[in-house]
C-alpha atoms as one frame of an Amber mdcrd trajectory, in Angstrom:
protein
   7.991 -10.768   3.894   7.882  -8.563   0.807   9.364  -9.723  -2.643  12.336
  -7.703  -3.830  11.384  -5.775  -7.192  14.324  -5.232  -9.753  14.826  -2.167
 -11.842  13.426  -2.972 -15.394  14.366  -1.925 -18.919  11.946  -3.050 -21.597
  10.272  -5.410 -19.171  13.432  -7.282 -18.243  15.336  -7.101 -15.065  18.565
  -5.107 -14.618  20.929  -6.118 -11.609  24.016  -4.144 -10.761  27.165  -5.511
  -9.051  29.897  -2.873  -8.768  30.801  -1.797 -12.411  28.857  -4.706 -13.996
  25.103  -4.703 -14.991  23.333  -7.881 -15.924  20.136  -7.307 -18.053  17.665
 -10.033 -18.572  16.198 -13.068 -16.929  18.584 -15.694 -15.700  16.076 -18.324
 -16.285  16.128 -17.540 -20.186  18.672 -18.896 -22.460  20.705 -15.601 -22.851
  21.564 -12.590 -20.866  23.453  -9.333 -21.494  26.541  -8.424 -19.228  27.473
  -4.656 -19.378  30.713  -3.846 -17.902  31.727  -0.052 -17.388  35.412   0.258
 -18.410  35.712   3.818 -17.754  33.796   6.865 -16.357  34.000  10.546 -16.830
  32.661  13.461 -14.906  29.729  15.532 -16.283  29.082  18.383 -13.842  29.018
  16.850 -10.426  28.104  13.357 -11.562  30.314  10.347 -12.510  28.840   8.575
 -15.767  29.714   5.699 -17.743  32.104   6.402 -20.781  33.155   3.234 -22.314
  31.032   0.087 -21.592  31.515  -3.486 -22.917  28.553  -5.161 -23.922  28.373
  -9.028 -23.911  25.479 -11.305 -25.032  26.023 -14.537 -23.145  24.344 -18.037
 -22.879  23.260 -18.868 -19.402  23.748 -22.612 -19.865  25.915 -23.801 -17.071
  27.103 -26.860 -19.026  29.064 -24.490 -21.404  32.543 -23.431 -20.478  32.559
 -19.752 -19.260  34.873 -18.568 -22.158  32.468 -20.163 -24.756  29.347 -18.406
 -23.341  30.128 -15.088 -24.964  27.969 -15.073 -28.082  28.419 -11.352 -29.201
  30.744  -8.675 -27.715  31.200  -5.025 -28.536  32.377  -1.689 -26.838  30.213
   1.285 -26.775  30.478   4.951 -25.597  27.923   5.652 -22.915  25.503   3.599
 -20.847  22.450   4.241 -22.939  24.091   3.180 -26.271  25.412  -0.171 -24.498
  21.993  -0.840 -23.037  20.130  -0.419 -26.309  22.497  -2.558 -28.288  22.293
  -5.218 -25.692  18.508  -5.031 -25.542  18.311  -5.476 -29.418  20.778  -8.295
 -29.195  18.942 -10.216 -26.439  15.532  -9.731 -27.894  16.879 -11.240 -31.168
  18.605 -14.075 -29.540  15.421 -14.958 -27.420  13.205 -14.770 -30.499  15.297
 -17.449 -32.317  14.429 -20.037 -29.446
């Protein structure tokens, strides 16, 4: 049986579930959650407009509401992923 390969950005996996994208490895101390809040139509495509970016702890012993380390709202998916990647890289470097 072949192993499933995830889409990657800067060497880290990205998994989408509906309007939520998780970026990073769940085995690491932190991941980024991107929530697409609104979309707009460009030509014939529907693209993300407002995206909430959250740097989150993966520690199961921490309450869910206390897992969010940083949070911001960005315009466009690229801007959100870019900020999330920087936050994640810095957080994992501090380990």
